[in-house]
C-alpha positions in Angstrom: 0.0 0.0 0.1 3.0 2.1 -0.2 2.1 3.6 -3.4 -0.9 5.5 -1.4 1.5 7.7 0.2 3.4 8.3 -3.5 3.0 12.0 -4.2 2.3 11.4 -7.8 -0.7 8.9 -7.5 -2.1 11.3 -4.5 -1.7 14.2 -7.5 -3.5 11.9 -9.9 -6.4 11.3 -7.3 -6.9 15.2 -7.1 -7.0 15.4 -11.1 -9.7 13.2 -11.5 -11.8 14.6 -8.5 -11.0 17.7 -10.1 -12.4 16.6 -13.4 -15.0 15.2 -11.9 -16.2 18.2 -9.9 -15.8 20.8 -13.1 -18.1 18.1 -15.0 -20.8 17.3 -12.2 -21.2 21.2 -11.4 -21.3 20.6 -7.9 -19.7 24.1 -7.3 -19.3 27.3 -9.3 -16.3 26.5 -11.3 -14.5 29.4 -9.3 -15.6 28.2 -6.1 -14.4 24.1 -7.4 -10.9 25.8 -8.0 -10.5 27.0 -4.5 -11.7 23.9 -3.3 -9.4 21.8 -5.0 -6.5 24.5 -3.5 -7.7 23.3 -0.4 -7.5 19.7 -1.0 -3.8 20.5 -2.0 -2.9 22.1 1.2 -4.6 19.7 3.7 -2.9 16.7 1.6 0.4 18.2 1.9 0.8 18.4 -2.3 1.5 22.1 -1.6 2.2 24.4 1.2 -0.4 27.0 3.1 1.5 29.7 1.1 2.1 28.0 -2.1 -1.8 27.5 -1.7 -2.3 31.4 -1.8 0.3 32.2 -3.9 -2.2 32.4 -7.2 -3.9 35.8 -5.6 -0.3 37.3 -5.7 0.4 35.7 -8.6 1.8 38.4 -11.7 -1.0 36.9 -14.2 -3.7 36.7 -11.8 -3.1 40.7 -10.6 -2.7 41.2 -14.6 -6.3 39.8 -15.6 -7.5 42.1 -13.1 -6.1 45.0 -14.2 -7.2 44.3 -17.8 -10.9 44.2 -16.6 -10.4 47.7 -15.1 -8.8 48.8 -18.2 -11.6 47.5 -20.1 -14.2 49.1 -18.0 -12.5 52.5 -18.6 -13.2 52.2 -22.4 -16.6 51.0 -22.2 -17.3 53.6 -19.5 -16.3 56.3 -22.0 -18.5 55.5 -24.5 -15.4 54.6 -27.3 -17.5 51.0 -28.2 -20.4 53.8 -29.4 -18.5 55.3 -32.0 -17.9 51.1 -33.4 -21.9 50.9 -33.0 -22.5 53.8 -35.7 -19.9 52.1 -38.1 -21.8 48.4 -37.6 -25.1 50.1 -38.3 -23.9 52.0 -41.5 -21.7 49.4 -43.4 -23.8 46.1 -42.1 -26.0 46.1 -44.9 -28.4 43.5 -45.1 -26.9 40.3 -46.6 -25.9 37.9 -43.9 -22.1 37.1 -45.6 -21.4 41.0 -45.4 -23.0 41.8 -42.0 -21.1 38.6 -39.9 -17.6 40.4 -42.0 -18.3 43.7 -40.8 -19.2 42.7 -37.4 -16.1 40.2 -37.3 -13.7 43.2 -38.7 -15.2 45.6 -36.4 -15.2 43.6 -33.1 -12.9 40.8 -33.4 -9.9 43.4 -33.2 -11.0 44.9 -30.5 -11.0 41.9 -28.3 -7.2 42.0 -29.1 -6.8 44.9 -26.4 -10.0 44.1 -24.3 -11.4 41.0 -22.8 -13.4 39.5 -24.8 -16.2 38.6 -21.9 -16.3 42.6 -21.8 -16.7 42.7 -25.5 -19.9 40.7 -25.7 -21.4 42.1 -22.8 -21.0 45.6 -24.7 -22.3 44.1 -27.9 -25.1 42.1 -27.1 -27.3 44.9 -27.1 -25.9 46.4 -29.9 -26.1 43.7 -32.3 -30.0 42.8 -31.0 -31.0 46.2 -31.6 -29.5 45.7 -35.0 -31.3 42.8 -35.6 -34.6 44.6 -34.4 -33.7 47.4 -37.2 -32.6 45.3 -39.8 -35.9 43.1 -39.1 -33.5 39.5 -38.5 -33.1 36.8 -36.1 -30.4 37.4 -33.6 -29.8 33.8 -33.5 -28.1 34.3 -36.9 -25.8 36.9 -35.5 -24.9 35.9 -32.0 -22.7 32.7 -32.6 -20.6 34.7 -34.8 -20.3 37.1 -32.5 -19.5 35.0 -29.6 -16.8 33.2 -32.0 -15.3 36.5 -33.5 -14.7 37.8 -30.1 -12.8 34.2 -29.2 -10.4 34.7 -32.3 -9.4 38.4 -31.9 -9.0 37.6 -28.6 -5.9 35.5 -30.0 -4.4 38.0 -31.4 -2.2 39.2 -28.7 -1.6 38.2 -24.9 -3.6 40.3 -23.5 -6.6 39.5 -25.4 -7.6 36.6 -23.0 -7.6 35.8 -19.4 -6.0 32.6 -20.6 -3.1 33.9 -22.6 -2.1 36.1 -19.8 -2.4 32.7 -17.5 -0.3 31.3 -20.2 2.4 33.7 -20.4 2.8 33.6 -16.4 3.2 29.6 -16.6 5.6 29.8 -19.4 7.7 32.2 -17.1 7.7 29.9 -14.3 8.5 26.8 -16.1 11.9 28.9 -17.1 10.9 29.7 -20.8 10.1 33.4 -20.3 6.9 36.2 -20.4 5.2 36.1 -23.9 5.9 39.2 -25.5 3.0 41.3 -26.1 2.7 40.5 -29.8 4.9 37.1 -29.8 2.1 35.0 -31.6 0.4 38.1 -33.3 1.2 36.5 -36.7 -0.5 33.1 -35.7 -3.6 35.2 -34.4 -4.3 37.0 -37.2 -4.1 34.4 -39.7 -6.5 32.0 -37.6 -8.8 35.1 -37.3 -9.2 35.8 -40.7 -9.4 32.2 -41.8 -11.8 31.8 -39.2 -13.9 34.8 -40.0 -13.8 33.9 -43.6 -15.5 30.1 -42.7 -17.8 32.2 -40.5 -19.0 34.9 -43.4 -19.0 32.0 -45.7 -20.7 29.1 -43.9 -22.5 30.3 -40.9 -25.2 32.0 -42.3 -26.3 28.3 -43.9 -25.7 26.4 -40.6 -27.9 29.0 -38.1 -31.1 28.6 -37.7 -34.0 31.3 -37.9 -35.1 30.4 -34.6 -35.8 33.6 -32.6 -37.2 36.9 -33.8 -36.0 39.8 -33.5 -37.8 41.6 -30.3 -39.0 39.8 -26.6 -42.7 38.3 -27.4 -45.1 35.7 -26.4 -44.0 33.3 -29.4 -40.5 33.0 -27.8 -41.5 32.3 -24.8 -44.6 30.6 -25.5 -46.2 32.4 -23.0 -50.2 32.6 -23.8 -51.1 29.7 -22.1 -49.4 31.5 -18.6 -50.9 35.2 -19.1 -54.6 35.7 -18.0 -56.4 38.1 -16.8 -58.9 37.1 -13.5 -61.6 39.6 -12.2 -62.3 40.0 -7.9 -65.8 39.2 -7.6 -68.0 41.0 -5.2 -67.8 37.4 -2.9 -63.9 37.4 -3.3 -62.0 37.5 0.3 -59.4 39.8 -1.5 -62.1 43.1 -1.3 -60.4 45.9 1.3 -57.0 43.8 1.2 -54.0 45.0 0.3 -52.1 42.8 -2.8 -48.8 42.6 -0.2 -51.5 41.8 2.6 -53.2 39.1 0.5 -50.5 36.8 0.3 -51.5 35.9 -3.5 -47.8 36.3 -5.3 -46.2 33.9 -2.1 -48.6 31.5 -1.5 -49.4 30.8 -5.1 -46.2 31.0 -6.9 -48.0 33.6 -9.0 -46.9 36.8 -10.4 -49.7 40.2 -10.6 -48.3 42.2 -13.4 -51.0 44.8 -13.4 -54.2 46.0 -12.0 -57.4 47.5 -14.3 -59.9 49.7 -12.6 -62.8 51.2 -14.1 -60.5 51.6 -17.7 -57.4 52.9 -15.9 -54.6 50.3 -15.7 -52.2 50.3 -12.5 -48.5 49.0 -13.1 -45.9 48.4 -10.8 -45.1 49.0 -8.0 -48.7 47.4 -6.9 -48.0 45.9 -3.0 -49.5 48.6 -1.4 -53.0 49.1 -3.7 -55.9 47.8 -1.8 -58.2 45.8 -4.0 -61.6 46.5 -4.8 -64.4 44.1 -6.2 -64.6 44.8 -10.2 -60.2 44.9 -10.5 -59.1 43.0 -12.9 -55.7 41.5 -12.0 -53.4 40.3 -14.9 -51.5 37.6 -13.8 -48.9 35.2 -14.8 -49.0 31.9 -13.7 -49.5 27.8 -14.1 -53.4 26.5 -14.8 -53.0 24.7 -11.8 -52.1 27.8 -9.7 -54.5 30.1 -11.3 -57.4 27.1 -10.5 -56.3 27.2 -7.1 -56.4 30.9 -6.4 -59.6 31.0 -8.8 -61.4 28.6 -6.0 -59.7 29.8 -2.8 -59.9 33.4 -3.2 -63.1 34.3 -5.2 -62.4 35.3 -8.6 -63.4 34.5 -12.3 -61.1 34.0 -15.3 -61.8 36.2 -18.1 -61.4 35.0 -21.4 -59.2 37.1 -23.2 -55.8 38.6 -21.7 -55.2 42.7 -22.8 -52.5 43.7 -20.9 -53.1 47.3 -21.0 -55.2 47.6 -24.1 -52.3 46.5 -26.3 -50.1 43.0 -26.9 -47.8 42.0 -24.9 -45.3 41.9 -27.7 -45.9 45.4 -28.6 -43.6 48.2 -27.5 -45.0 49.8 -24.4 -45.2 53.2 -24.1 -42.3 54.4 -22.2 -44.1 56.0 -19.0 -46.1 52.5 -19.5 -45.7 48.8 -18.6 -42.2 47.8 -20.6 -41.2 43.9 -21.1 -37.1 43.2 -22.0 -34.6 40.2 -21.6 -32.2 40.8 -19.3 -29.0 38.4 -19.4 -27.6 36.7 -15.6 -23.9 37.8 -15.7 -21.2 35.2 -14.3 -20.5 37.6 -11.6 -24.2 38.1 -10.6 -25.2 37.6 -7.2 -28.4 35.6 -8.6 -26.0 33.0 -9.3 -26.9 29.7 -7.5 -30.1 31.7 -5.8 -33.5 31.7 -6.7 -35.7 34.5 -7.3 -37.7 34.4 -4.4 -34.4 34.3 -2.3 -33.4 37.4 -4.0 -36.4 39.1 -3.5 -36.1 40.2 -7.3 -39.7 41.6 -7.4 -39.4 43.8 -4.8 -35.1 44.8 -5.6 -35.9 45.8 -8.9 -39.6 46.6 -9.2 -40.1 44.2 -12.2 -41.4 40.4 -12.5 -39.8 38.1 -14.0 -42.3 36.2 -16.6 -40.2 33.5 -17.6 -36.6 32.0 -17.4 -34.7 30.9 -20.7 -31.8 28.4 -20.4 -30.3 27.7 -23.9 -32.9 25.8 -25.4 -35.3 25.0 -22.5 -37.7 27.4 -21.1 -39.1 27.5 -16.9 -42.4 29.5 -16.8 -43.8 27.4 -14.0 -42.6 27.4 -9.9 -40.0 30.1 -10.9 -39.5 31.3 -7.6 -38.0 28.4 -6.7 -35.2 27.6 -9.4 -31.8 28.2 -9.1 -30.1 30.7 -11.3 -27.4 30.4 -13.7 -24.9 32.3 -15.5 -25.9 32.4 -18.8 -30.1 32.4 -17.6 -31.9 35.1 -20.1 -35.0 36.4 -17.9 -38.2 37.9 -19.8 -39.0 41.0 -17.6 -42.0 43.0 -17.2 -41.8 46.4 -15.1 -42.2 50.1 -15.7 -39.7 51.8 -18.1 -37.6 53.0 -14.9 -37.0 50.4 -13.4 -35.0 48.9 -16.9 -32.9 52.2 -16.1 -32.2 51.1 -12.8 -31.6 47.4 -14.1 -28.8 48.9 -17.0 -26.9 50.6 -14.4 -26.1 47.1 -12.3 -23.1 44.9 -13.3 -24.8 41.7 -12.4 -27.3 41.6 -15.2 -27.5 42.5 -18.7 -30.6 44.3 -20.1 -30.5 43.4 -24.0 -31.8 46.4 -25.5 -29.4 49.3 -26.3 -28.4 51.6 -23.8 -28.9 55.3 -24.0 -25.3 57.0 -23.9 -26.5 59.6 -21.7 -24.5 58.0 -18.3 -21.4 57.5 -20.7 -18.3 60.0 -20.4 -18.0 60.7 -24.3 -15.8 63.9 -23.7 -13.0 61.3 -22.3 -13.4 59.0 -25.4 -10.3 60.2 -26.6 -8.4 60.0 -23.3 -9.4 56.2 -22.6 -8.2 55.4 -26.2 -4.4 57.1 -25.4 -4.2 55.3 -22.3 -5.0 52.1 -24.0 -2.7 52.8 -26.6 0.4 54.0 -24.4 -0.7 50.5 -22.5 0.1 48.5 -25.6 3.2 50.4 -27.0 4.9 50.6 -23.8 4.3 46.7 -23.2 5.4 46.4 -27.2 8.6 48.0 -26.8 9.5 45.9 -23.5 10.1 49.3 -21.9 7.6 47.3 -18.4 6.3 44.4 -18.4 2.5 44.4 -19.1 1.9 44.1 -15.1 3.3 47.4 -14.8 2.0 49.0 -18.1 -1.5 47.5 -17.1 -1.2 49.2 -13.8 0.2 52.1 -15.0 -3.0 52.2 -17.4 -5.7 52.0 -14.6 -3.8 54.7 -12.3 -4.2 57.4 -15.7 -8.0 56.0 -16.1 -9.1 57.2 -12.6 -6.8 60.2 -12.7 -8.1 61.3 -16.1 -11.6 60.8 -14.7 -12.5 58.2 -17.3 -13.2 56.0 -14.1 -14.2 56.6 -10.9 -12.2 55.0 -7.7 -15.5 53.4 -6.9 -16.3 51.4 -10.6 -12.8 49.8 -9.9 -14.0 47.0 -7.7 -17.2 46.3 -9.7 -15.4 46.1 -13.2 -13.3 43.1 -11.9 -14.7 39.7 -12.7 -14.0 38.6 -9.3 -15.3 34.8 -10.5 -12.2 34.5 -13.1 -9.7 36.0 -10.6 -10.9 33.9 -7.6 -10.5 30.8 -10.9 -7.4 31.9 -11.6 -6.3 31.6 -7.9 -7.5 28.4 -7.4 -5.9 26.9 -10.3 -2.6 28.0 -10.1 -1.5 26.0 -7.0 -2.5 23.0 -9.0 0.5 23.7 -11.4 2.7 24.0 -8.2 1.5 20.7 -7.1 1.8 19.0 -10.1 5.5 20.1 -10.2 6.1 19.1 -6.6 4.6 15.9 -6.8 6.7 15.1 -10.1 3.1 14.3 -11.9 4.4 16.9 -14.7 7.3 14.4 -15.2 6.1 11.5 -14.9 3.3 12.3 -17.0 5.8 13.8 -19.8 7.8 11.0 -19.7 4.8 8.5 -20.4 3.7 10.9 -23.3 7.2 10.7 -24.8 7.8 7.3 -24.6 4.3 6.6 -26.3 4.8 9.6 -29.0 8.4 9.2 -29.2 8.2 7.5 -33.2 5.7 10.1 -34.4 6.9 13.4 -36.0 6.9 17.0 -34.3 3.8 17.8 -36.5 1.6 15.1 -35.6 2.6 15.8 -31.6 1.5 19.0 -32.3 -2.2 17.6 -33.3 -2.0 15.8 -30.5 -1.4 18.4 -27.6 -3.9 20.4 -29.8 -6.8 17.2 -29.6 -6.0 16.7 -26.2 -6.2 20.8 -24.5 -9.2 21.6 -26.8 -11.2 18.4 -25.2 -9.7 19.4 -21.8 -11.3 23.0 -22.5 -14.6 21.5 -23.0 -14.5 19.8 -20.2 -13.4 21.9 -17.7 -12.4 25.2 -18.6 -9.5 26.8 -20.8 -7.8 28.3 -17.8 -7.8 24.5 -16.4 -6.5 23.2 -19.4 -3.4 25.8 -19.3 -2.2 25.2 -16.3 -2.7 21.1 -16.7 -0.9 20.9 -20.5 1.5 23.6 -20.7 4.0 21.7 -18.4 3.2 18.6 -19.7 3.8 19.5 -23.5 6.8 21.6 -22.6 8.1 18.3 -20.7 7.7 16.2 -23.9 8.9 18.6 -26.1 12.2 18.7 -24.0 12.2 15.4 -23.3 12.3 14.6 -27.5 14.3 17.8 -28.2 11.8 19.6 -29.8 11.0 23.4 -29.3 9.0 23.9 -25.7 7.6 27.4 -27.2 5.9 25.8 -30.3 4.0 23.4 -27.5 3.1 26.0 -25.2 2.0 28.1 -27.8 0.0 25.4 -29.6 -1.8 24.5 -25.9 -2.2 28.2 -25.7 -4.0 28.6 -28.7 -6.6 25.2 -28.1 -7.3 25.9 -24.5 -9.0 29.1 -26.4 -10.1 28.0 -29.6 -13.5 26.5 -28.6 -16.4 26.6 -30.3 -18.3 22.9 -30.1 -20.6 23.2 -27.3 -22.3 26.6 -25.4 -20.4 25.7 -22.3 -16.7 25.4 -23.5 -16.0 29.4 -23.4 -18.0 31.9 -21.6 -18.3 33.8 -24.5 -21.0 31.2 -25.5 -22.4 30.6 -22.8 -23.6 34.5 -23.0 -24.8 33.8 -26.0 -26.5 30.8 -25.6 -30.2 32.2 -24.1 -30.4 35.5 -26.1 -29.8 34.0 -29.7 -32.8 30.9 -28.8 -30.0 28.2 -29.5 -30.3 24.7 -29.3 -27.0 22.8 -27.3 -26.2 21.3 -31.2 -26.2 24.8 -33.1 -22.9 25.3 -31.5 -21.9 22.0 -32.9 -23.4 22.3 -36.4 -20.9 25.5 -36.7 -18.1 25.0 -34.1 -17.0 21.8 -35.1 -15.4 22.4 -38.7 -14.1 25.6 -37.3 -12.5 23.3 -34.9 -11.6 21.1 -37.3 -9.9 23.9 -39.5 -7.6 25.3 -36.9 -6.9 22.2 -35.6 -4.8 21.2 -38.5 -3.5 24.9 -39.5 -2.8 26.3 -35.9 -0.3 23.5 -35.4 1.4 23.8 -39.0 1.3 27.9 -38.6 3.2 27.6 -35.4 5.6 24.9 -36.9 5.9 27.3 -39.7 6.5 30.2 -37.9 8.2 29.5 -34.5 10.1 25.8 -35.7 10.5 22.4 -34.1 
């Protein structure tokens, strides 16, 4: 039983448990990563200092700074300029629309985090689709894919690239230069965009209309009007005191009295005989409410004398789709626990989770990152929703709150960060830190906005995963796995080995996450290259590209998850479009890396 005490055996057990935990989604990935770090400390595979070193790691801090710089650009309305170009040059032909969107959006993600870019452009593309009367499902997968492709143009394009650079430095191969693999990134971006422009319009479904309405959510059977009869027990009670929304799992959206329509907030409205309540709820709940509280169900739903899918007047009730972001407090909680109606003065009519629709007992459903909420409430409530950093309203935000007079200042700061880093006058960490300070000093960002702009889930994920790489090194697992793989692949050519590492890393990205794949695979790939006297940099770059180029599923990359619900996609829509792209990049990326950097 001595093998149980073997560090390699213990490390392999941790790796298997990590895989199971990630795939089973027992915890969010960031908390799973922290749990892994805790287990490593308890097993003695890393010291307590090594276990928390990820929080002070240069890669973790650099990623945090890049989030803040991205927020500075967004707050100054720089993206609004790009939006105007998109509206002007996009045209009406699908291939042209995807090509123009790629040319405008893709290069931005070379310097701004791609999840931030997708969050900014989702409402823009939705608005564009509405004006062009085309389905968002024709453009949102391409939006996600071009931001992923564009993120591979520079080291700062994604958190994965920055992490890979840090791992390379720890292994003794040095940090990546800002434009060190730009040649490969530009070529793969061009190939990927050409593929999307030519083939995506034929492969993508026309699944969702360009504005939120009943047909998208199949809500007609869940919207009813009931009238309070003279025998009702509700007469003389306020809506809050009656507790019908809590006890019957329904939402009262509107009260109609003598032709007048009362919208949210309704909690303190005293109910009277003859009042008509516009209700969202399932059939069983509605029948129970009717029998127990003395109501009659009306045959037609008028919803303020206009169809629900019509755009209400700005002073009246409004309906829009709201996306739950990864750093939201709603993730893992229910609408009831978060008191969503009271907190935001708005009511959730339905939840879309990819191809799944939730319309009944929504208050008890734990929410997830990427869930799309169909929300109804006063126009003023959506103004509040647009200012929160936890939710994204999928309609174009007014430019009033943006500091447009600072736009060129923000651009100059970003260019300064890029130029100083590119000329190697200072490390990226230092230039990014200087850029953040410049954003605050010049007023592009307010000090209080810094903390809200950071994707803390990503920071905790990186901090939790970095000790895993340390443990693999300490236990000898990395060297042992590298030796086994070198023995197996010793007879294969360098190109074949690059392709194999690309495929394995890509698979791990789909199963775990891109950052976990980098932590696990770069040390092994570099070890195999060294054992076989091949160029380790070529293998490190191959793993880096494979970790981010994830297109087969909506859960392999966060930008895919973000467009899953808004596009009304089914799971295999991503596979239909993404699998050919994955195959193309699996072949050309290793070939380009071998050609440009040598084996």
